[in-house]
C-alpha positions as CSV (number, residue, x, y, z in Angstrom):
1,M,0.1,-0.1,-0.3
2,D,3.0,2.7,1.0
3,W,4.3,1.4,-2.7
4,I,1.0,2.6,-4.3
5,I,0.7,6.2,-2.3
6,L,4.2,6.8,-2.5
7,F,4.2,6.5,-6.9
8,F,0.8,8.0,-7.4
9,A,2.2,11.0,-5.3
10,G,5.0,10.5,-7.9
11,L,3.4,10.7,-10.6
12,G,1.0,13.9,-9.3
13,A,4.1,15.4,-8.5
14,G,5.7,14.8,-12.0
15,V,2.6,15.9,-13.9
16,L,2.5,19.2,-11.6
17,N,6.4,20.0,-11.9
18,A,5.9,19.7,-15.9
19,L,2.7,22.2,-15.9
20,A,3.2,24.7,-13.3
21,G,5.9,23.4,-10.6
22,G,5.3,22.7,-7.1
23,G,5.6,18.7,-6.8
24,S,8.0,18.8,-3.5
25,F,4.5,19.9,-1.4
26,V,2.9,16.2,-2.8
27,I,6.0,14.0,-2.4
28,F,7.4,15.5,0.9
29,P,4.0,14.8,2.8
30,A,3.1,11.2,1.2
31,L,6.8,10.6,2.2
32,M,5.7,11.4,5.9
33,L,2.3,10.0,5.5
34,V,3.7,6.5,5.0
35,G,6.1,6.9,8.5
36,V,9.3,8.7,6.3
37,P,10.7,10.5,9.7
38,P,10.5,14.5,8.7
39,V,13.9,14.9,8.5
40,A,14.2,12.0,6.3
41,A,11.4,12.6,4.8
42,N,12.9,16.0,3.4
43,A,16.1,14.6,2.2
44,T,14.4,11.9,0.2
45,N,12.2,14.1,-1.0
46,T,15.1,16.3,-2.9
47,F,16.8,12.8,-3.9
48,A,13.5,12.3,-5.8
49,C,13.4,15.5,-7.2
50,L,17.0,15.3,-8.7
51,P,16.6,13.6,-11.8
52,G,13.5,15.9,-12.8
53,Y,16.1,19.1,-12.4
54,A,18.9,17.5,-14.7
55,S,16.9,16.4,-17.4
56,G,15.5,19.7,-17.5
57,A,18.7,21.5,-17.2
58,I,20.2,19.2,-20.3
59,G,17.2,20.0,-22.0
60,F,18.4,23.7,-21.5
61,Y,22.0,23.2,-22.5
62,D,22.1,25.5,-25.4
63,A,20.1,28.1,-23.5
64,I,22.6,27.8,-20.8
65,M,25.6,28.1,-22.6
66,A,24.1,31.5,-24.4
67,N,23.7,32.7,-20.9
68,R,26.6,31.4,-19.0
69,Q,27.9,34.9,-17.6
70,R,28.8,34.0,-13.6
71,L,27.9,30.5,-14.2
72,V,30.8,28.9,-13.2
73,L,31.1,31.3,-9.3
74,Y,27.2,30.7,-9.1
75,S,28.1,26.7,-9.4
76,I,30.4,26.6,-7.0
77,I,28.1,28.7,-4.5
78,A,25.5,26.4,-5.4
79,L,27.4,23.4,-4.2
80,V,29.3,24.8,-1.6
81,A,25.7,26.1,-0.1
82,G,23.9,23.0,-0.8
83,Y,25.9,21.3,0.9
84,L,25.7,23.5,4.1
85,G,22.0,23.4,3.9
86,A,21.8,19.7,4.0
87,E,24.3,19.6,6.9
88,A,22.2,22.3,8.6
89,L,19.5,19.4,8.5
90,L,21.2,16.9,9.8
91,L,21.9,19.0,13.1
92,V,18.1,19.0,13.4
93,S,16.1,16.3,15.0
94,D,12.6,15.0,13.8
95,A,11.1,17.1,16.6
96,Q,12.7,20.2,16.1
97,F,12.3,19.9,12.4
98,S,8.5,19.3,12.4
99,T,8.3,22.9,14.6
100,I,9.9,24.5,11.0
101,V,7.8,23.0,8.4
102,P,4.9,25.0,9.0
103,W,7.1,27.8,8.3
104,L,8.9,26.6,5.9
105,M,5.9,25.5,3.3
106,L,3.9,29.1,4.3
107,F,6.9,30.2,2.7
108,A,7.3,28.2,-0.2
109,V,3.7,28.4,-1.1
110,L,4.3,32.4,-0.9
111,A,7.0,32.3,-3.3
112,F,5.1,29.9,-5.2
113,S,1.7,31.9,-5.3
114,F,4.0,35.4,-5.8
115,G,6.9,34.8,-7.8
116,G,5.6,35.4,-10.9
117,Q,4.8,39.0,-9.6
118,L,8.1,39.1,-7.8
119,N,9.8,38.4,-11.1
120,S,7.8,40.8,-13.2
121,Y,8.6,43.5,-10.7
122,L,12.5,43.1,-11.0
123,V,12.0,43.4,-14.8
124,S,10.3,46.5,-14.8
125,R,12.8,47.5,-12.3
126,S,16.3,46.1,-14.1
127,S,15.0,47.3,-17.5
128,G,14.6,51.0,-16.4
129,S,18.1,51.0,-14.6
130,K,21.4,49.6,-14.7
131,R,21.5,49.4,-11.2
132,A,19.7,46.0,-11.0
133,A,21.5,44.6,-13.9
134,R,24.7,45.1,-12.0
135,A,24.1,44.6,-8.5
136,G,27.4,44.1,-6.5
137,A,29.1,41.0,-6.6
138,I,29.6,40.6,-3.2
139,G,25.7,41.3,-2.7
140,T,24.4,38.5,-5.2
141,A,26.8,36.3,-4.2
142,V,25.4,36.4,-0.4
143,L,22.0,36.3,-1.4
144,L,22.7,33.3,-3.9
145,T,24.2,31.6,-1.3
146,A,21.3,31.8,1.6
147,I,19.2,31.2,-1.3
148,C,21.0,27.9,-1.8
149,F,21.5,27.2,1.5
150,Y,17.4,27.1,1.6
151,G,17.7,24.8,-1.1
152,G,20.0,22.2,0.3
153,F,18.3,22.6,4.1
154,F,14.2,22.3,2.3
155,N,13.7,21.9,-1.4
156,A,10.4,23.1,-1.9
157,G,10.2,26.5,-3.9
158,L,13.9,26.7,-5.2
159,G,13.2,27.3,-8.2
160,I,11.6,30.2,-8.1
161,I,13.3,31.8,-6.0
162,L,16.3,31.5,-8.1
163,L,14.1,32.6,-11.5
164,A,13.7,36.0,-9.1
165,F,17.0,35.9,-8.1
166,L,18.5,35.6,-11.8
167,V,16.5,38.7,-12.8
168,L,17.7,41.0,-9.8
169,A,21.1,39.5,-11.5
170,G,20.1,41.3,-14.6
171,Y,19.6,38.1,-16.5
172,K,16.9,38.6,-19.5
173,D,16.6,35.4,-21.5
174,I,13.5,33.4,-19.9
175,N,15.0,30.4,-21.8
176,G,18.6,31.0,-20.3
177,M,17.3,31.9,-16.8
178,N,15.5,28.4,-17.0
179,G,18.3,26.9,-17.7
180,I,20.1,27.7,-15.0
181,K,17.5,27.4,-12.6
182,L,17.7,24.1,-13.1
183,W,21.2,23.9,-13.1
184,L,21.6,25.6,-10.0
185,S,18.7,23.3,-8.9
186,T,20.4,20.3,-9.8
187,L,24.0,21.1,-8.2
188,V,21.7,22.1,-4.7
189,A,20.0,19.0,-4.8
190,L,23.4,16.7,-6.0
191,T,25.4,18.2,-3.3
192,A,22.4,18.0,-0.4
193,V,21.7,14.4,-1.8
194,I,25.5,13.0,-1.4
195,R,25.5,14.5,2.4
196,L,22.1,12.9,3.1
197,A,22.9,9.8,2.0
198,I,26.3,9.8,3.8
199,G,24.5,10.8,6.7
200,G,22.0,7.7,6.3
201,S,18.9,10.3,6.1
202,I,17.7,9.1,3.1
203,Y,14.9,6.5,2.2
204,W,16.6,5.2,-1.1
205,L,13.3,2.5,-1.7
206,E,10.2,5.0,-0.9
207,G,12.4,7.9,-2.6
208,S,13.2,5.5,-5.7
209,V,9.3,4.2,-6.1
210,A,8.6,8.2,-5.7
211,L,10.7,8.9,-8.6
212,V,10.3,6.6,-10.8
213,G,6.5,8.1,-10.6
214,A,7.7,11.6,-11.4
215,T,9.7,10.4,-14.4
216,I,6.3,9.0,-15.6
217,G,4.0,11.8,-14.5
218,G,6.7,14.3,-16.1
219,Y,6.4,12.5,-19.5
220,L,2.7,12.1,-19.9
221,A,2.2,16.1,-18.5
222,A,4.9,16.9,-21.3
223,R,2.6,15.0,-23.7
224,L,-0.9,16.0,-22.8
225,S,0.0,19.4,-21.2
226,Y,-2.1,21.1,-24.2
227,L,-5.5,19.7,-22.8
228,I,-4.7,21.2,-19.4
229,P,-4.6,25.4,-18.9
230,S,-1.2,25.8,-16.4
231,I,-3.2,28.4,-14.5
232,Y,-5.7,25.8,-13.1
233,V,-2.9,23.4,-12.2
234,R,-1.3,26.4,-10.8
235,R,-4.2,27.3,-8.9
236,F,-4.7,23.8,-7.8
237,V,-1.1,24.0,-6.1
238,I,-1.4,27.3,-4.0
239,I,-4.7,26.0,-2.6
240,Y,-3.1,22.4,-2.1
241,G,-0.6,24.1,-0.7
242,L,-1.9,26.6,1.5
243,G,-4.6,23.6,3.1
244,L,-1.5,21.6,3.7
245,T,-0.2,24.5,5.5
246,V,-2.5,24.9,7.3
247,Y,-2.4,21.2,8.4
248,F,0.9,21.5,9.4
249,F,0.1,24.1,11.8
250,W,-2.4,23.2,13.3
251,Q,-0.1,19.4,13.9
252,V,2.2,21.9,15.6
253,Y,0.3,24.4,17.3
254,G,-3.3,23.3,17.4
């Protein structure tokens, strides 16, 4: 029964990620539902999401290469900060992490809900001024470090936050931004998975079942995406994410 739950959770997450994003909102609670402890569920969710990031980055290879300024620096930051985020996760007990989860979920849902407006605002600001596009190297490095640390600690919502960062950093090409977003997400997840695996926090069997479901779901969604307007999927993710956040708050503070 657990395998069925995880497979269909992965299937749904793959569909959501392909159409609008937000797949972590499905896999993470599903892992907890089948009895995976909170910290391990979070770590296993990162593992389950990794192949999707990597395959997406490969698909955007040409766009990434066309927008590769500062890519080496950003890649190093992603690897180091993702590792440190995973290291911080291993220092937190399940009880402590359970009290943090509602706030992390709320942040991720808000980022998912208003990321588009934030990106539009940053685009409008950067198009009228060179200041945003030429933000100081130290400032942008510190901001990216914080974002990637968050991604190593808690994966949900990382993509949309990275998109907002790339706009602020002066990138203009949406395909290049999506490619770099996926590339950095891959590096954050990869280094986090390595550290979490060494720490024994990944449930490989459960994560692999969800991963297979997510891979199939992503493929099916890509083939059938023209049948489902992404706006409706996005609204569903927001409503579902908010409901899940309320549930976690109720569990911790109710």
